[in-house]
DOPALUM-926577 format. One record per residue (C-alpha): x, y, z; residue in one letter; residue number from 1. Coordinates in Angstrom, 1 decimal. Layout:
# DOPALUM-926577
SITE | X | Y | Z | A | NUM
...
# end
This chain:
# DOPALUM-926577
SITE | 7.9 | -7.5 | 58.0 | X | 1
SITE | 9.8 | -4.7 | 56.3 | X | 2
SITE | 9.3 | -1.0 | 57.2 | X | 3
SITE | 9.8 | 2.2 | 55.3 | X | 4
SITE | 10.1 | 5.7 | 56.5 | X | 5
SITE | 8.0 | 8.8 | 55.7 | X | 6
SITE | 4.4 | 8.7 | 54.4 | X | 7
SITE | 1.9 | 6.0 | 55.1 | X | 8
SITE | 0.9 | 2.7 | 53.5 | X | 9
SITE | -2.9 | 2.6 | 53.2 | X | 10
SITE | -3.2 | -0.8 | 51.7 | X | 11
SITE | -1.2 | -3.5 | 49.9 | X | 12
SITE | -4.2 | -5.1 | 48.2 | X | 13
SITE | -5.4 | -2.9 | 45.3 | X | 14
SITE | -9.0 | -3.5 | 44.4 | X | 15
SITE | -9.7 | -4.8 | 40.8 | X | 16
SITE | -11.4 | -1.6 | 39.8 | X | 17
SITE | -9.4 | 0.7 | 42.0 | X | 18
SITE | -6.9 | 3.4 | 41.1 | X | 19
SITE | -3.4 | 2.8 | 39.9 | X | 20
SITE | -1.7 | 1.4 | 36.8 | X | 21
SITE | -3.7 | -1.2 | 34.8 | X | 22
SITE | -1.8 | -4.4 | 35.2 | X | 23
SITE | -2.4 | -7.3 | 32.9 | X | 24
SITE | -4.6 | -9.6 | 34.9 | X | 25
SITE | -4.2 | -7.2 | 38.0 | X | 26
SITE | -2.1 | -9.9 | 39.5 | X | 27
SITE | 0.8 | -7.8 | 40.8 | X | 28
SITE | 0.7 | -6.9 | 44.5 | X | 29
SITE | 0.6 | -3.1 | 45.1 | X | 30
SITE | 0.8 | -0.6 | 47.9 | X | 31
SITE | -0.8 | 2.8 | 48.3 | X | 32
SITE | 1.5 | 5.6 | 49.4 | X | 33
SITE | -0.1 | 9.0 | 50.1 | X | 34
SITE | -3.0 | 8.1 | 47.7 | X | 35
SITE | -0.6 | 7.0 | 44.9 | X | 36
SITE | -0.4 | 3.3 | 44.0 | X | 37
SITE | 2.8 | 1.5 | 43.3 | X | 38
SITE | 3.4 | -2.1 | 42.3 | X | 39
SITE | 5.8 | -4.1 | 44.5 | X | 40
SITE | 8.1 | -4.8 | 41.4 | X | 41
SITE | 8.5 | -1.1 | 41.0 | X | 42
SITE | 9.8 | -0.8 | 44.6 | X | 43
SITE | 12.2 | -3.7 | 43.9 | X | 44
SITE | 13.4 | -2.3 | 40.6 | X | 45
SITE | 13.8 | 1.1 | 42.2 | X | 46
SITE | 11.4 | 3.0 | 40.0 | X | 47
SITE | 9.8 | 4.5 | 43.2 | X | 48
SITE | 12.4 | 6.8 | 44.6 | X | 49
SITE | 10.5 | 8.0 | 47.7 | X | 50
SITE | 10.3 | 6.4 | 51.1 | X | 51
SITE | 7.4 | 5.6 | 53.3 | X | 52
SITE | 6.3 | 3.8 | 56.5 | X | 53
SITE | 4.3 | 0.6 | 56.5 | X | 54
SITE | 4.9 | -3.0 | 56.0 | X | 55
SITE | 4.2 | -6.0 | 53.9 | X | 56
SITE | 5.4 | -9.6 | 54.1 | X | 57
SITE | 9.2 | -10.0 | 53.9 | X | 58
SITE | 8.8 | -13.2 | 51.9 | X | 59
SITE | 6.9 | -11.2 | 49.1 | X | 60
SITE | 9.8 | -8.7 | 49.0 | X | 61
SITE | 12.5 | -11.3 | 48.9 | X | 62
SITE | 10.7 | -13.3 | 46.2 | X | 63
SITE | 10.2 | -10.3 | 44.0 | X | 64
SITE | 13.8 | -9.2 | 44.5 | X | 65
SITE | 15.1 | -12.6 | 43.6 | X | 66
SITE | 12.8 | -12.7 | 40.6 | X | 67
SITE | 14.0 | -9.3 | 39.5 | X | 68
SITE | 17.7 | -10.3 | 39.7 | X | 69
SITE | 16.9 | -13.5 | 37.8 | X | 70
SITE | 15.2 | -11.5 | 35.0 | X | 71
SITE | 18.1 | -9.1 | 34.8 | X | 72
SITE | 20.7 | -11.9 | 34.6 | X | 73
SITE | 19.0 | -13.8 | 31.8 | X | 74
SITE | 17.7 | -11.4 | 29.1 | X | 75
SITE | 19.0 | -13.8 | 26.4 | X | 76
SITE | 16.9 | -16.6 | 27.8 | X | 77
SITE | 13.8 | -14.5 | 27.0 | X | 78
SITE | 15.0 | -14.0 | 23.5 | X | 79
SITE | 15.7 | -17.7 | 23.1 | X | 80
SITE | 12.1 | -18.3 | 24.0 | X | 81
SITE | 11.0 | -15.9 | 21.3 | X | 82
SITE | 13.2 | -17.7 | 18.9 | X | 83
SITE | 11.7 | -21.0 | 19.8 | X | 84
SITE | 8.2 | -19.8 | 19.3 | X | 85
SITE | 8.7 | -17.9 | 16.1 | X | 86
SITE | 11.2 | -20.2 | 14.4 | X | 87
SITE | 13.4 | -17.1 | 13.8 | X | 88
SITE | 16.8 | -16.1 | 15.2 | X | 89
SITE | 15.9 | -13.4 | 17.7 | X | 90
SITE | 18.9 | -11.2 | 18.6 | X | 91
SITE | 19.2 | -8.2 | 21.0 | X | 92
SITE | 19.6 | -4.6 | 19.8 | X | 93
SITE | 19.9 | -1.3 | 21.6 | X | 94
SITE | 17.9 | 0.4 | 18.9 | X | 95
SITE | 14.2 | 0.2 | 18.2 | X | 96
SITE | 12.7 | -3.3 | 18.1 | X | 97
SITE | 12.2 | -4.6 | 14.6 | X | 98
SITE | 8.8 | -6.0 | 15.7 | X | 99
SITE | 6.2 | -5.2 | 18.3 | X | 100
SITE | 4.6 | -7.8 | 20.5 | X | 101
SITE | 1.5 | -7.6 | 18.1 | X | 102
SITE | 3.8 | -8.3 | 15.1 | X | 103
SITE | 5.2 | -11.2 | 17.0 | X | 104
SITE | 1.9 | -12.9 | 17.7 | X | 105
SITE | 0.9 | -12.2 | 14.1 | X | 106
SITE | 3.9 | -14.1 | 12.9 | X | 107
SITE | 3.4 | -17.1 | 15.3 | X | 108
SITE | -0.3 | -17.4 | 14.4 | X | 109
SITE | 0.2 | -16.9 | 10.6 | X | 110
SITE | 3.0 | -19.4 | 10.4 | X | 111
SITE | 0.8 | -22.0 | 12.1 | X | 112
SITE | -2.2 | -21.1 | 9.9 | X | 113
SITE | -0.2 | -21.3 | 6.6 | X | 114
SITE | 1.4 | -24.6 | 7.7 | X | 115
SITE | -2.1 | -26.0 | 8.0 | X | 116
SITE | -2.7 | -24.9 | 4.4 | X | 117
SITE | 0.4 | -26.7 | 3.3 | X | 118
SITE | 2.8 | -23.8 | 2.5 | X | 119
SITE | 6.5 | -23.5 | 3.3 | X | 120
SITE | 7.1 | -19.8 | 3.3 | X | 121
SITE | 5.5 | -16.6 | 4.6 | X | 122
SITE | 6.1 | -13.0 | 3.5 | X | 123
SITE | 5.9 | -10.5 | 6.4 | X | 124
SITE | 6.5 | -6.7 | 6.2 | X | 125
SITE | 10.1 | -5.7 | 7.2 | X | 126
SITE | 11.2 | -9.3 | 7.4 | X | 127
SITE | 10.8 | -10.6 | 4.0 | X | 128
SITE | 10.4 | -14.4 | 3.4 | X | 129
SITE | 10.1 | -16.6 | 6.6 | X | 130
SITE | 10.4 | -20.3 | 6.5 | X | 131
SITE | 7.5 | -22.3 | 7.9 | X | 132
SITE | 9.8 | -25.3 | 8.3 | X | 133
SITE | 11.0 | -25.9 | 11.9 | X | 134
SITE | 14.6 | -26.7 | 11.6 | X | 135
SITE | 14.7 | -28.8 | 14.8 | X | 136
SITE | 11.4 | -30.6 | 14.4 | X | 137
SITE | 9.8 | -32.8 | 11.8 | X | 138
SITE | 7.3 | -31.1 | 9.5 | X | 139
SITE | 3.8 | -32.1 | 10.5 | X | 140
SITE | 2.1 | -30.9 | 7.3 | X | 141
SITE | 1.9 | -31.9 | 3.7 | X | 142
SITE | 4.0 | -30.5 | 0.9 | X | 143
SITE | 2.9 | -27.1 | -0.3 | X | 144
SITE | 1.7 | -25.8 | -3.6 | X | 145
SITE | 3.1 | -22.7 | -5.4 | X | 146
SITE | 2.2 | -19.3 | -4.0 | X | 147
SITE | 2.0 | -16.1 | -6.0 | X | 148
SITE | 0.7 | -12.6 | -6.0 | X | 149
SITE | 0.7 | -11.0 | -2.6 | X | 150
SITE | 0.3 | -14.3 | -0.6 | X | 151
SITE | 2.9 | -16.2 | 1.3 | X | 152
SITE | 5.6 | -16.8 | -1.3 | X | 153
SITE | 7.7 | -19.7 | -2.3 | X | 154
SITE | 11.2 | -18.2 | -1.7 | X | 155
SITE | 14.5 | -19.9 | -1.2 | X | 156
SITE | 14.3 | -23.2 | 0.7 | X | 157
SITE | 17.7 | -23.3 | 2.2 | X | 158
SITE | 16.2 | -23.8 | 5.7 | X | 159
SITE | 18.0 | -20.7 | 7.1 | X | 160
SITE | 16.3 | -18.7 | 9.8 | X | 161
SITE | 15.3 | -15.0 | 9.5 | X | 162
SITE | 16.9 | -12.7 | 12.0 | X | 163
SITE | 14.7 | -10.5 | 14.2 | X | 164
SITE | 16.2 | -7.6 | 16.2 | X | 165
SITE | 14.5 | -7.0 | 19.5 | X | 166
SITE | 15.2 | -4.4 | 22.1 | X | 167
SITE | 14.1 | -6.0 | 25.5 | X | 168
SITE | 13.5 | -2.5 | 26.9 | X | 169
SITE | 10.7 | -1.7 | 24.5 | X | 170
SITE | 9.4 | -5.2 | 24.0 | X | 171
SITE | 9.1 | -6.5 | 27.5 | X | 172
SITE | 7.3 | -4.8 | 30.4 | X | 173
SITE | 8.9 | -6.1 | 33.7 | X | 174
SITE | 6.4 | -4.1 | 35.8 | X | 175
SITE | 3.8 | -6.7 | 34.8 | X | 176
SITE | 5.9 | -9.9 | 35.2 | X | 177
SITE | 4.3 | -12.4 | 37.5 | X | 178
SITE | 5.6 | -15.6 | 39.0 | X | 179
SITE | 3.0 | -18.3 | 39.1 | X | 180
SITE | 5.4 | -21.2 | 39.6 | X | 181
SITE | 4.4 | -21.8 | 43.2 | X | 182
SITE | 0.8 | -20.8 | 42.9 | X | 183
SITE | -2.1 | -23.3 | 43.1 | X | 184
SITE | -5.5 | -21.8 | 42.6 | X | 185
SITE | -7.6 | -24.9 | 43.5 | X | 186
SITE | -11.2 | -23.9 | 43.5 | X | 187
SITE | -10.6 | -20.2 | 43.2 | X | 188
SITE | -12.5 | -18.7 | 40.3 | X | 189
SITE | -11.3 | -15.7 | 38.2 | X | 190
SITE | -13.1 | -13.9 | 35.3 | X | 191
SITE | -11.9 | -11.9 | 32.4 | X | 192
SITE | -14.6 | -10.5 | 30.2 | X | 193
SITE | -17.3 | -12.7 | 31.8 | X | 194
SITE | -15.3 | -15.7 | 30.8 | X | 195
SITE | -13.5 | -18.0 | 33.3 | X | 196
SITE | -9.8 | -17.2 | 33.5 | X | 197
SITE | -7.6 | -20.3 | 34.2 | X | 198
SITE | -4.4 | -18.7 | 35.5 | X | 199
SITE | -1.1 | -20.2 | 34.3 | X | 200
SITE | -0.2 | -21.8 | 37.6 | X | 201
SITE | 3.3 | -23.4 | 37.5 | X | 202
SITE | 4.6 | -20.9 | 34.9 | X | 203
SITE | 6.6 | -17.7 | 35.0 | X | 204
SITE | 5.1 | -14.8 | 33.0 | X | 205
SITE | 7.1 | -12.1 | 31.3 | X | 206
SITE | 5.0 | -9.1 | 30.7 | X | 207
SITE | 5.0 | -7.7 | 27.1 | X | 208
SITE | 4.8 | -3.9 | 26.5 | X | 209
SITE | 1.3 | -3.6 | 25.1 | X | 210
SITE | -0.4 | -0.9 | 27.2 | X | 211
SITE | -1.4 | 2.3 | 25.4 | X | 212
SITE | -0.7 | 0.6 | 22.1 | X | 213
SITE | -4.2 | 0.2 | 20.7 | X | 214
SITE | -7.1 | 2.5 | 19.8 | X | 215
SITE | -9.8 | 2.5 | 22.4 | X | 216
SITE | -7.6 | 2.3 | 25.4 | X | 217
SITE | -6.6 | -0.7 | 27.6 | X | 218
SITE | -10.0 | -2.0 | 28.7 | X | 219
SITE | -9.4 | -5.1 | 26.6 | X | 220
SITE | -6.6 | -5.9 | 29.1 | X | 221
SITE | -8.6 | -5.3 | 32.2 | X | 222
SITE | -10.9 | -7.4 | 34.5 | X | 223
SITE | -14.3 | -5.8 | 33.8 | X | 224
SITE | -17.1 | -6.7 | 31.4 | X | 225
SITE | -15.3 | -5.0 | 28.5 | X | 226
SITE | -12.1 | -7.1 | 29.0 | X | 227
SITE | -11.3 | -9.8 | 26.4 | X | 228
SITE | -11.0 | -13.4 | 27.6 | X | 229
SITE | -7.6 | -15.0 | 28.1 | X | 230
SITE | -6.3 | -17.6 | 25.7 | X | 231
SITE | -3.0 | -19.5 | 25.4 | X | 232
SITE | -1.2 | -20.3 | 22.1 | X | 233
SITE | 1.3 | -23.1 | 22.0 | X | 234
SITE | 2.5 | -24.7 | 18.7 | X | 235
SITE | 1.0 | -27.1 | 16.2 | X | 236
SITE | -2.5 | -26.2 | 17.5 | X | 237
SITE | -4.8 | -27.0 | 14.6 | X | 238
SITE | -8.2 | -28.5 | 13.7 | X | 239
SITE | -7.1 | -31.9 | 14.8 | X | 240
SITE | -7.9 | -30.6 | 18.3 | X | 241
SITE | -11.6 | -30.3 | 17.7 | X | 242
SITE | -14.2 | -30.5 | 14.9 | X | 243
SITE | -15.4 | -27.0 | 14.0 | X | 244
SITE | -18.8 | -26.4 | 15.5 | X | 245
SITE | -20.4 | -23.2 | 16.8 | X | 246
SITE | -22.4 | -23.2 | 20.0 | X | 247
SITE | -25.1 | -20.7 | 20.8 | X | 248
SITE | -24.7 | -18.7 | 17.5 | X | 249
SITE | -27.1 | -18.1 | 14.7 | X | 250
SITE | -26.7 | -20.3 | 11.6 | X | 251
SITE | -27.3 | -17.2 | 9.5 | X | 252
SITE | -24.3 | -15.3 | 10.8 | X | 253
SITE | -21.7 | -17.0 | 8.8 | X | 254
SITE | -23.1 | -19.6 | 6.4 | X | 255
SITE | -19.7 | -20.2 | 4.8 | X | 256
SITE | -18.3 | -21.1 | 8.2 | X | 257
SITE | -21.1 | -23.6 | 8.9 | X | 258
SITE | -20.8 | -25.1 | 5.4 | X | 259
SITE | -17.1 | -25.7 | 6.2 | X | 260
SITE | -18.0 | -27.3 | 9.5 | X | 261
SITE | -20.6 | -29.6 | 7.8 | X | 262
SITE | -18.1 | -30.5 | 5.0 | X | 263
SITE | -15.5 | -31.5 | 7.6 | X | 264
SITE | -18.1 | -33.8 | 9.3 | X | 265
SITE | -19.0 | -35.4 | 6.0 | X | 266
SITE | -15.5 | -35.9 | 4.8 | X | 267
SITE | -14.2 | -37.1 | 8.2 | X | 268
SITE | -11.7 | -34.3 | 8.3 | X | 269
SITE | -11.2 | -32.3 | 11.5 | X | 270
SITE | -8.9 | -29.5 | 10.5 | X | 271
SITE | -10.6 | -26.2 | 10.3 | X | 272
SITE | -9.5 | -23.0 | 8.6 | X | 273
SITE | -8.2 | -20.5 | 11.1 | X | 274
SITE | -6.0 | -19.9 | 14.2 | X | 275
SITE | -6.5 | -22.1 | 17.2 | X | 276
SITE | -5.9 | -21.3 | 20.9 | X | 277
SITE | -7.2 | -22.5 | 24.2 | X | 278
SITE | -8.4 | -21.0 | 27.5 | X | 279
SITE | -6.7 | -23.8 | 29.4 | X | 280
SITE | -2.9 | -23.5 | 29.8 | X | 281
SITE | -2.7 | -27.3 | 30.3 | X | 282
SITE | -4.0 | -27.8 | 26.8 | X | 283
SITE | -1.5 | -25.3 | 25.4 | X | 284
SITE | 1.3 | -27.0 | 27.3 | X | 285
SITE | 0.4 | -30.3 | 25.7 | X | 286
SITE | 1.1 | -28.7 | 22.3 | X | 287
SITE | 3.7 | -26.1 | 23.2 | X | 288
SITE | 7.3 | -25.6 | 22.0 | X | 289
SITE | 10.2 | -26.5 | 24.1 | X | 290
SITE | 13.9 | -25.5 | 23.8 | X | 291
SITE | 17.2 | -26.1 | 25.4 | X | 292
SITE | 18.7 | -22.9 | 26.6 | X | 293
SITE | 22.3 | -22.0 | 25.8 | X | 294
SITE | 22.2 | -19.6 | 28.8 | X | 295
SITE | 21.9 | -22.2 | 31.6 | X | 296
SITE | 21.6 | -25.6 | 29.7 | X | 297
SITE | 18.1 | -26.2 | 31.0 | X | 298
SITE | 15.1 | -27.1 | 28.8 | X | 299
SITE | 12.1 | -24.8 | 28.9 | X | 300
SITE | 8.5 | -24.9 | 27.6 | X | 301
SITE | 7.2 | -21.7 | 26.1 | X | 302
SITE | 3.6 | -20.4 | 25.5 | X | 303
SITE | 2.0 | -17.1 | 24.6 | X | 304
SITE | -0.6 | -15.6 | 26.8 | X | 305
SITE | -3.1 | -13.6 | 24.8 | X | 306
SITE | -6.4 | -11.8 | 25.0 | X | 307
SITE | -8.9 | -12.9 | 22.4 | X | 308
SITE | -11.5 | -10.6 | 20.8 | X | 309
SITE | -14.9 | -12.2 | 21.8 | X | 310
SITE | -16.5 | -11.0 | 18.6 | X | 311
SITE | -13.9 | -12.9 | 16.5 | X | 312
SITE | -13.8 | -16.1 | 18.6 | X | 313
SITE | -15.6 | -19.3 | 17.6 | X | 314
SITE | -16.0 | -22.3 | 19.8 | X | 315
SITE | -15.1 | -25.9 | 18.8 | X | 316
SITE | -16.7 | -29.2 | 19.8 | X | 317
SITE | -14.1 | -29.4 | 22.5 | X | 318
SITE | -14.8 | -26.8 | 25.2 | X | 319
SITE | -11.1 | -26.1 | 25.7 | X | 320
SITE | -10.4 | -25.1 | 22.0 | X | 321
SITE | -11.2 | -21.7 | 20.5 | X | 322
SITE | -10.9 | -20.7 | 16.8 | X | 323
SITE | -10.4 | -17.4 | 15.0 | X | 324
SITE | -12.0 | -18.3 | 11.7 | X | 325
SITE | -10.3 | -17.2 | 8.4 | X | 326
SITE | -12.8 | -17.3 | 5.5 | X | 327
SITE | -11.9 | -19.2 | 2.4 | X | 328
SITE | -10.6 | -16.9 | -0.3 | X | 329
SITE | -9.1 | -14.3 | 2.0 | X | 330
SITE | -5.9 | -12.7 | 0.7 | X | 331
SITE | -2.7 | -12.7 | 2.8 | X | 332
SITE | -3.4 | -9.1 | 3.8 | X | 333
SITE | -6.9 | -9.9 | 4.8 | X | 334
SITE | -5.8 | -12.9 | 6.8 | X | 335
SITE | -3.2 | -10.9 | 8.7 | X | 336
SITE | -5.9 | -8.3 | 9.4 | X | 337
SITE | -8.2 | -11.0 | 10.9 | X | 338
SITE | -5.4 | -12.2 | 13.2 | X | 339
SITE | -4.5 | -8.6 | 14.3 | X | 340
SITE | -8.1 | -7.7 | 15.1 | X | 341
SITE | -8.7 | -10.9 | 17.0 | X | 342
SITE | -5.5 | -11.7 | 19.1 | X | 343
SITE | -3.5 | -9.4 | 21.3 | X | 344
SITE | -0.5 | -10.8 | 23.3 | X | 345
SITE | 0.4 | -9.6 | 26.8 | X | 346
SITE | 2.6 | -12.4 | 28.3 | X | 347
SITE | 5.4 | -14.8 | 27.4 | X | 348
SITE | 5.1 | -17.9 | 29.6 | X | 349
SITE | 8.2 | -20.0 | 30.6 | X | 350
SITE | 8.4 | -23.2 | 32.5 | X | 351
SITE | 11.2 | -25.7 | 33.1 | X | 352
SITE | 10.5 | -28.9 | 31.3 | X | 353
# end
């Protein structure tokens, strides 16, 4: 046990609805010092400058300290993971990040969606034309048609990657990192927004800086009834994972959606129009991107951990597949708005392959 001088530790187990900073998933350990709550990573990183008496397991401190040093020594590994997910060349900058975490998940989701539709390029504000072709993997989709007028455009096809400048300081949120690599939940049950939360055991999560970034506060990121359920986004997740069918919803809510589902059953096709994700990290892992790091030579798997707006989510025939439906005829701007209203990222998951 480790002891600290001055003050008093009241508890090192912050209740889910208790005081203190709202941590994504409330999975970080914390201590209460003179009625003020501090996460253990803050103590390790030195963001708490006072001292206090009390104790907590030495193994927790050493594990967090080791993890903190590992994060500090491999910031480029995190950017390599972003590069692998986005298909872009993500480079560090000391200035403002070119994209926010929300922009990033927009790009990942929109690239997958438009690949399903058979396109090769995507126009995104501040970045211009992005290739939908993965340079290191075989294209899984059919040849595209021409695109014009405010939709993803058919630009140069030289296969080059767009460069994205990211400042790790304003993109990542180390306070909310969490190491699940040695955790096994077994029969333990967790809920987020009245939906079962399958934690990403076996993975290391890098927190993304998303608190106080959205209207309405951070309740979507909490653990209460107003929280959004957790979903995981890998790569090449499309309608082949499950025929589009709603469960427990009125047929009159979205007739176009149900017509599309019926058409897919009649035609034998299974791909639906929208963005797919899963509440089960094991399903995401089966479809995730992997990359070989230039930092340490190891191969890693990478997945995005998101919260999904329950009002925008549709269920598929498979229980472990969720869909954010994009109606036929939506413009590119409308499609981007659907994604932005439905999916909010909060973690980047890494795992050695």
